[in-house]
VOGU-3710 file (C-alpha; in Angstrom, 3 decimals, decimal comma):
1> xxxxxxxxxx> 146,703/319,651/80,402  145,921/322,217/83,099  142,430/321,864/84,970  140,406/324,999/85,852  142,059/325,822/89,404  145,581/326,222/87,704  144,210/328,455/85,209  142,069/330,473/87,663  143,980/329,904/90,772  140,545/328,410/92,061
11> xxxxxxxxxx> 138,070/325,496/91,789  134,510/325,261/90,243  132,426/326,552/93,477  129,419/324,712/93,949  126,471/327,595/94,984  122,589/327,536/95,501  122,111/330,349/93,470  123,844/332,259/90,589  126,012/334,539/91,600  125,228/337,916/91,643
21> xxxxxxxxxx> 128,243/340,095/89,963  130,206/337,008/88,356  133,573/338,051/86,561  134,672/337,358/83,056  135,417/333,261/82,686  134,012/332,416/85,959  132,218/328,774/86,169  130,104/327,619/88,895  127,933/324,904/89,664  124,418/325,805/90,697
31> xxxxxxxxxx> 123,392/322,762/93,132  119,465/323,803/93,149  118,998/323,702/89,361  121,892/320,927/88,937  123,624/322,621/86,556  127,043/323,938/85,646  127,522/327,441/84,151  129,388/330,450/83,631  129,772/334,262/82,567  130,765/335,475/79,593
41> xxxxxxxxxx> 131,549/339,577/78,934  132,061/340,813/75,834  132,423/344,483/76,533  133,516/345,540/72,786  130,947/343,449/70,844  132,477/341,683/67,991  132,531/341,413/63,654  131,694/338,685/61,670  132,096/337,752/58,335  129,180/337,306/56,043
51> xxxxxxxxxx> 128,456/337,141/52,295  130,342/339,093/49,641  128,211/341,418/47,718  127,922/340,458/43,901  129,319/343,846/42,714  132,019/346,176/44,712  131,357/349,310/45,397  131,361/352,395/47,890  129,537/355,281/48,290  126,188/353,426/47,946
61> xxxxxxxxxx> 122,591/354,183/49,504  121,247/351,433/51,828  118,455/350,464/53,949  116,844/348,031/56,335  118,569/345,793/58,814  121,224/343,259/59,247  119,782/340,208/57,950  117,448/342,250/55,244  119,455/344,784/53,318  119,633/346,440/50,756
71> xxxxxxxxxx> 122,491/348,126/48,673  122,018/350,426/45,940  124,047/352,577/43,929  127,372/353,724/44,072  130,390/353,417/42,202  133,221/352,252/40,361  133,660/354,225/37,443  130,925/354,712/36,151  128,697/355,509/38,462  125,771/352,556/39,197
81> xxxxxxxxxx> 122,407/351,958/38,979  122,740/348,878/40,146  120,943/347,235/43,353  121,308/343,779/45,669  119,434/342,253/48,869  121,034/340,406/51,422  118,879/337,994/53,181  121,736/337,182/56,422  123,672/334,942/54,161  124,024/335,960/50,775
91> xxxxxxxxxx> 123,075/338,807/47,864  121,034/338,785/45,228  120,767/341,382/42,306  117,908/342,743/41,858  116,122/345,634/39,288  118,658/348,567/38,641  117,660/352,306/39,581  116,497/354,509/37,065  118,826/356,557/37,627  122,783/355,758/38,432
101> xxxxxxxxxx> 123,867/358,151/41,258  126,861/357,613/44,272  127,078/359,659/47,555  123,406/360,179/48,048  120,766/358,719/50,817  119,096/356,159/51,386  115,957/355,485/53,782  113,665/352,816/54,621  113,423/348,568/54,384  114,386/345,907/51,858
111> xxxxxxxxxx> 111,195/346,148/50,404  109,910/349,826/50,590  113,323/352,289/50,513  113,914/355,784/49,193  117,579/356,603/46,884  117,493/360,277/47,161  119,518/362,744/45,629  123,333/361,851/45,200  125,700/362,475/42,357  125,158/361,143/38,859
121> xxxxxxxxxx> 128,465/362,650/36,952  131,451/364,176/38,610  130,687/367,292/40,045  127,165/367,199/39,536  124,479/366,543/41,745  120,955/365,296/40,872  117,229/366,552/42,350  116,208/363,056/41,743  114,358/360,781/43,622  113,623/357,101/43,324
131> xxxxxxxxxx> 111,084/354,371/45,386  111,418/350,508/45,498  108,565/348,831/46,251  110,109/344,968/46,329  109,900/344,384/42,949  110,729/347,500/40,830  111,995/351,561/41,249  109,523/354,178/40,095  110,713/357,861/40,255  108,819/360,180/42,892
141> xxxxxxxxxx> 108,249/364,257/43,233  112,198/365,786/43,352  113,764/367,388/46,340  113,629/371,271/45,973  117,803/371,066/46,071  119,982/368,971/44,582  122,526/367,927/46,223  125,574/365,406/46,972  126,518/363,738/50,247  123,385/364,956/52,582
151> xxxxxxxxxx> 121,919/362,648/55,380  119,288/360,683/55,141  117,095/358,517/57,487  113,815/357,457/58,353  110,665/355,345/56,356  109,765/355,676/52,582  106,726/357,767/54,455  108,706/359,440/56,313  112,071/361,153/55,925  114,709/363,589/56,478
161> xxxxxxxxxx> 116,937/364,385/54,282  119,950/367,057/55,543  122,805/369,068/54,105  125,243/367,775/51,451  127,105/370,069/48,650  125,906/371,577/45,618  127,221/371,766/41,780  130,868/372,758/40,825  131,744/373,344/44,089  129,203/375,903/45,278
171> xxxxxxxxxx> 129,498/374,818/48,149  128,148/373,107/50,946  124,453/373,590/52,319  122,492/373,557/55,409  119,439/372,916/53,836  116,971/370,107/55,177  113,935/368,776/53,828  111,245/366,275/54,998  109,207/363,731/53,172  106,133/362,659/53,955
181> xxxxxxxxxx> 105,018/360,046/50,975  104,212/362,345/48,216  106,325/366,015/48,199  109,313/367,305/49,738  109,146/370,063/52,241  111,924/372,316/54,020  112,214/372,414/57,619  114,698/373,788/60,021  117,887/373,811/58,873  121,452/373,021/60,492
191> xxxxxxxxxx> 123,323/374,501/62,612  126,246/373,786/60,664  126,217/373,468/56,582  127,938/370,287/55,545  128,712/367,459/52,871  129,869/363,916/53,453  127,533/363,431/56,054  126,963/360,141/57,883  123,587/359,746/59,254  120,882/356,547/59,686
201> xxxxxxxxxx> 120,029/354,825/57,265  116,234/353,199/57,981  114,057/352,896/61,058  114,034/356,323/62,231  111,139/359,001/60,807  111,644/362,744/60,168  111,199/363,628/63,898  114,306/361,780/64,522  117,818/361,995/62,986  121,484/361,961/64,109
211> xxxxxxxxxx> 123,766/363,390/61,408  128,059/363,414/61,806  130,538/365,400/59,628  134,055/364,752/60,763  133,618/364,475/64,399  131,117/367,113/64,868  127,049/365,449/65,685  123,939/366,947/65,608  120,463/365,698/66,339  116,769/366,465/65,587
221> xxxxxxxxxx> 113,786/366,253/67,788  111,197/366,744/65,347  111,505/370,803/65,263  115,176/371,982/66,134  118,674/370,523/65,770  120,804/370,296/68,790  125,119/369,964/68,648  125,573/366,895/71,047  128,716/364,673/72,057  130,906/364,728/68,904
231> xxxxxxxxxx> 132,747/361,069/67,515  135,672/360,264/69,411  137,469/359,623/65,634  136,897/362,121/63,570  136,000/360,805/59,828  133,900/360,872/56,614  132,067/358,824/54,592  131,692/356,105/57,152  129,008/353,344/57,297  125,999/352,572/60,016
241> xxxxxxxxxx> 122,535/352,300/61,340  119,195/353,969/62,355  119,757/357,357/63,140  118,074/356,637/67,073  120,163/353,230/67,659  123,772/354,039/65,883  127,096/352,760/64,780  129,432/353,878/62,751  132,161/351,697/61,449  135,174/352,764/58,771
251> xxxxxxxxxx> 136,003/355,824/56,984  138,952/357,279/55,971  142,081/356,789/55,657  140,630/353,189/55,422  140,100/352,873/59,233  138,384/349,937/60,946  137,586/352,006/64,221  133,902/351,609/65,329  131,858/353,848/67,806  128,294/353,043/68,977
261> xxxxxxxxxx> 125,708/355,766/70,160  123,908/354,974/72,863  121,981/358,699/73,041  123,940/360,539/75,022  127,582/359,890/73,986  130,057/357,506/71,491  132,059/354,825/72,503  134,829/352,589/70,883  134,194/348,980/70,128  135,218/346,543/68,266
271> xxxxxxxxxx> 137,153/347,327/64,897  135,956/345,775/61,462  138,182/343,169/60,561  138,710/345,008/57,051  139,718/348,930/57,573  137,695/350,672/54,361  136,730/354,284/53,332  132,761/355,057/52,429  130,641/351,608/53,209  127,737/350,930/52,897
281> xxxxxxxxxx> 126,437/350,414/56,467  122,717/349,302/57,575  121,070/347,962/60,952  121,086/348,964/64,773  123,860/348,976/67,309  122,704/345,309/68,581  122,950/343,954/65,423  124,965/346,193/62,418  126,191/345,295/59,004  129,055/346,999/56,862
291> xxxxxxxxxx> 129,010/346,748/53,404  132,040/347,470/50,790  133,662/350,268/50,806  137,498/351,092/49,226  140,496/349,838/50,923  143,909/349,014/49,134  144,017/347,587/46,456  140,559/349,086/45,795  136,723/348,608/45,951  135,331/345,313/47,456
301> xxxxxxxxxx> 132,727/343,150/48,202  133,298/342,384/51,773  130,499/342,281/54,267  131,012/342,393/58,010  128,274/341,488/60,574  128,071/342,786/64,324  127,110/341,455/67,366  126,459/343,791/70,340  128,694/343,971/73,238  126,936/341,405/75,556
311> xxxxxxxxx> 126,996/340,237/79,140  125,589/336,479/79,853  125,334/333,724/81,877  125,602/330,688/80,271  125,019/327,046/80,695  127,095/324,358/79,581  125,874/321,593/78,501  128,080/318,449/79,573  125,660/315,640/78,566
//
């Protein structure tokens, strides 16, 4: 059996304090602490399997965090009203929405979420909005502009719905609306009209949003939109986390590529284990989740959980 020196070309060093700049896989003995230590560096992060959903679907709405997620609506055909909640290990069916829909915005948390607009049948978008309070869905004030494929982020009382596409191929829109908990108000338009938008699903507010279509990215500061750094891999129908701490995973044609946003640029990190288009996504760049989507041979129930890039000194148990 090979020993440490055979593998790394040096013996385990004895040091009085931890080294300032250890390399990945380095091991040392800290004589002051009388502990064997090592350094682990995983710059790409990693995906791990989570519990499968009860209902295979894509183009769903999502809200919440990696360990407290809500997924609602979507398809296969017919378009669904089914909703599920995730506790970090398993999914539970909960009360259906009042209106079946796909290709729509979700925002908020597992116990206070909005389902915004979307498509109720082929080429027919709706203006309908529903609120989940942790036990039931209730209709709210409609958006002013019905649409599908809009971007949404925020909380159940402070949400932004941006862009989308209208009925019968009427084209994409740049319209942006802000929700204050009781009504929708039109605000500054996007620079580029677009649909099939990805945007953060939760945790932000109507003063912060990041939206992506293809590779183009725009950022909202509460009053205006600014074009910022493009994605490295252009795509539509991806899933991801909150607007100010965003990851994007998947996207046609059934991609596995994942990118993280650091508020100025996108960085490619670890791929999904299962490439897919139109998955749901929630969480953050340090604890994200990708849900369902479409892959070969069809829509899946697969859940994957993302752990952020990490560099850490670890102490070995030698007892």
